[in-house]
BAMIZA-606172 format. One record per residue (C-alpha): residue number from 1; x, y, z; residue in one letter. Coordinates in pm, 1 decimal. Layout:
@n NUM	X X	Y Y	Z Z	res A $
...
END
This chain:
@n 1	X 842.4	Y -719.2	Z -1432.8	res M $
@n 2	X 647.8	Y -736.8	Z -1760.1	res R $
@n 3	X 654.1	Y -426.5	Z -1978.7	res L $
@n 4	X 274.5	Y -390.4	Z -1992.4	res D $
@n 5	X 245.9	Y -408.2	Z -1613.6	res I $
@n 6	X 526.1	Y -153.2	Z -1566.5	res F $
@n 7	X 356.0	Y 89.4	Z -1807.4	res L $
@n 8	X 33.3	Y 62.6	Z -1608.2	res K $
@n 9	X 193.2	Y 87.3	Z -1261.8	res L $
@n 10	X 405.3	Y 386.3	Z -1364.5	res S $
@n 11	X 90.4	Y 548.7	Z -1505.4	res R $
@n 12	X 253.3	Y 607.4	Z -1843.5	res L $
@n 13	X -47.3	Y 419.5	Z -1988.1	res V $
@n 14	X -385.7	Y 417.1	Z -1807.2	res P $
@n 15	X -474.6	Y 47.8	Z -1859.9	res R $
@n 16	X -279.9	Y -275.1	Z -1904.2	res R $
@n 17	X -489.9	Y -379.7	Z -2205.4	res T $
@n 18	X -404.4	Y -50.5	Z -2374.7	res L $
@n 19	X -34.7	Y -111.3	Z -2301.4	res A $
@n 20	X -64.9	Y -458.9	Z -2459.3	res Q $
@n 21	X -236.8	Y -315.5	Z -2767.9	res Q $
@n 22	X 31.5	Y -48.1	Z -2803.9	res M $
@n 23	X 303.5	Y -315.0	Z -2787.8	res C $
@n 24	X 127.6	Y -524.9	Z -3053.4	res E $
@n 25	X 93.7	Y -218.2	Z -3277.7	res A $
@n 26	X 467.2	Y -140.2	Z -3248.1	res G $
@n 27	X 414.8	Y 184.0	Z -3057.1	res A $
@n 28	X 645.1	Y 78.3	Z -2772.0	res V $
@n 29	X 1021.5	Y 30.6	Z -2794.4	res K $
@n 30	X 1247.4	Y -103.4	Z -2521.8	res L $
@n 31	X 1615.2	Y -9.6	Z -2557.8	res N $
@n 32	X 1556.1	Y 86.7	Z -2921.7	res G $
@n 33	X 1384.0	Y -234.9	Z -3033.7	res A $
@n 34	X 1014.0	Y -310.1	Z -3074.8	res R $
@n 35	X 896.9	Y -481.2	Z -2759.3	res A $
@n 36	X 625.3	Y -732.3	Z -2684.4	res K $
@n 37	X 412.7	Y -681.4	Z -2374.5	res S $
@n 38	X 571.4	Y -977.2	Z -2189.9	res A $
@n 39	X 927.0	Y -839.6	Z -2223.9	res R $
@n 40	X 1111.4	Y -796.2	Z -1893.3	res E $
@n 41	X 1181.5	Y -441.4	Z -1773.1	res V $
@n 42	X 1483.8	Y -365.5	Z -1555.5	res R $
@n 43	X 1625.6	Y -50.4	Z -1398.1	res A $
@n 44	X 1824.6	Y 146.7	Z -1654.9	res G $
@n 45	X 1613.6	Y 40.3	Z -1956.1	res D $
@n 46	X 1493.5	Y 304.3	Z -2204.3	res L $
@n 47	X 1126.8	Y 294.6	Z -2305.2	res I $
@n 48	X 990.6	Y 493.9	Z -2601.8	res S $
@n 49	X 613.7	Y 538.6	Z -2631.6	res L $
@n 50	X 446.9	Y 667.1	Z -2947.9	res R $
@n 51	X 107.8	Y 811.1	Z -2860.2	res Q $
@n 52	X -105.3	Y 1117.8	Z -2932.3	res R $
@n 53	X 129.8	Y 1266.8	Z -3190.0	res G $
@n 54	X 444.9	Y 1249.1	Z -2982.3	res R $
@n 55	X 719.7	Y 1010.1	Z -2882.2	res I $
@n 56	X 804.9	Y 1007.2	Z -2511.8	res T $
@n 57	X 1131.4	Y 847.8	Z -2401.3	res T $
@n 58	X 1184.2	Y 754.7	Z -2036.5	res V $
@n 59	X 1457.4	Y 577.1	Z -1839.0	res R $
@n 60	X 1341.9	Y 320.7	Z -1583.0	res V $
@n 61	X 1482.7	Y 413.4	Z -1242.9	res L $
@n 62	X 1312.6	Y 148.7	Z -1031.2	res E $
@n 63	X 1096.2	Y -157.8	Z -1081.9	res V $
@n 64	X 845.3	Y -175.0	Z -793.3	res P $
@n 65	X 790.7	Y -492.9	Z -590.8	res A $
@n 66	X 431.6	Y -390.8	Z -517.3	res K $
@n 67	X 190.3	Y -141.0	Z -676.8	res P $
@n 68	X 304.9	Y 214.2	Z -597.2	res P $
@n 69	X 86.5	Y 503.3	Z -488.0	res S $
@n 70	X 3.7	Y 775.6	Z -736.5	res K $
@n 71	X 277.6	Y 998.3	Z -593.1	res A $
@n 72	X 535.6	Y 718.3	Z -604.2	res Q $
@n 73	X 448.6	Y 620.8	Z -964.2	res A $
@n 74	X 625.7	Y 926.6	Z -1106.7	res A $
@n 75	X 948.4	Y 831.4	Z -926.0	res T $
@n 76	X 975.6	Y 499.3	Z -1114.5	res L $
@n 77	X 1112.2	Y 672.5	Z -1425.4	res Y $
@n 78	X 1274.4	Y 990.5	Z -1553.2	res E $
@n 79	X 1168.9	Y 1157.6	Z -1876.6	res T $
@n 80	X 1457.1	Y 1176.0	Z -2123.8	res I $
@n 81	X 1274.3	Y 1352.7	Z -2405.7	res G $
@n 82	X 946.6	Y 1428.9	Z -2579.4	res V $
@n 83	X 935.6	Y 1468.6	Z -2957.1	res E $
@n 84	X 647.2	Y 1552.8	Z -3185.5	res S $
@n 85	X 598.2	Y 1358.6	Z -3504.7	res Y $
@n 86	X 383.7	Y 1411.1	Z -3810.6	res D $
@n 87	X 99.4	Y 1159.1	Z -3846.4	res T $
@n 88	X 60.9	Y 1218.6	Z -4223.2	res D $
END
């Protein structure tokens, strides 16, 4: 599954276009490397998102075959850590 679609379906990012823009801006890393929106996501991958003054790192637990419900979306990943960073 594409990275931008996974971010939207997991509800880590509210819209796919926003996920694409974040990837283009370098705010998304997949397994430690900057990732383009079309990059494939697999179970076990680490995703780091830089947004709103913090970096959130999650591990992909499952890649859905069809769009999940809101309750199921949170089960697609586990949060590894949340760090604050200075925007200055």
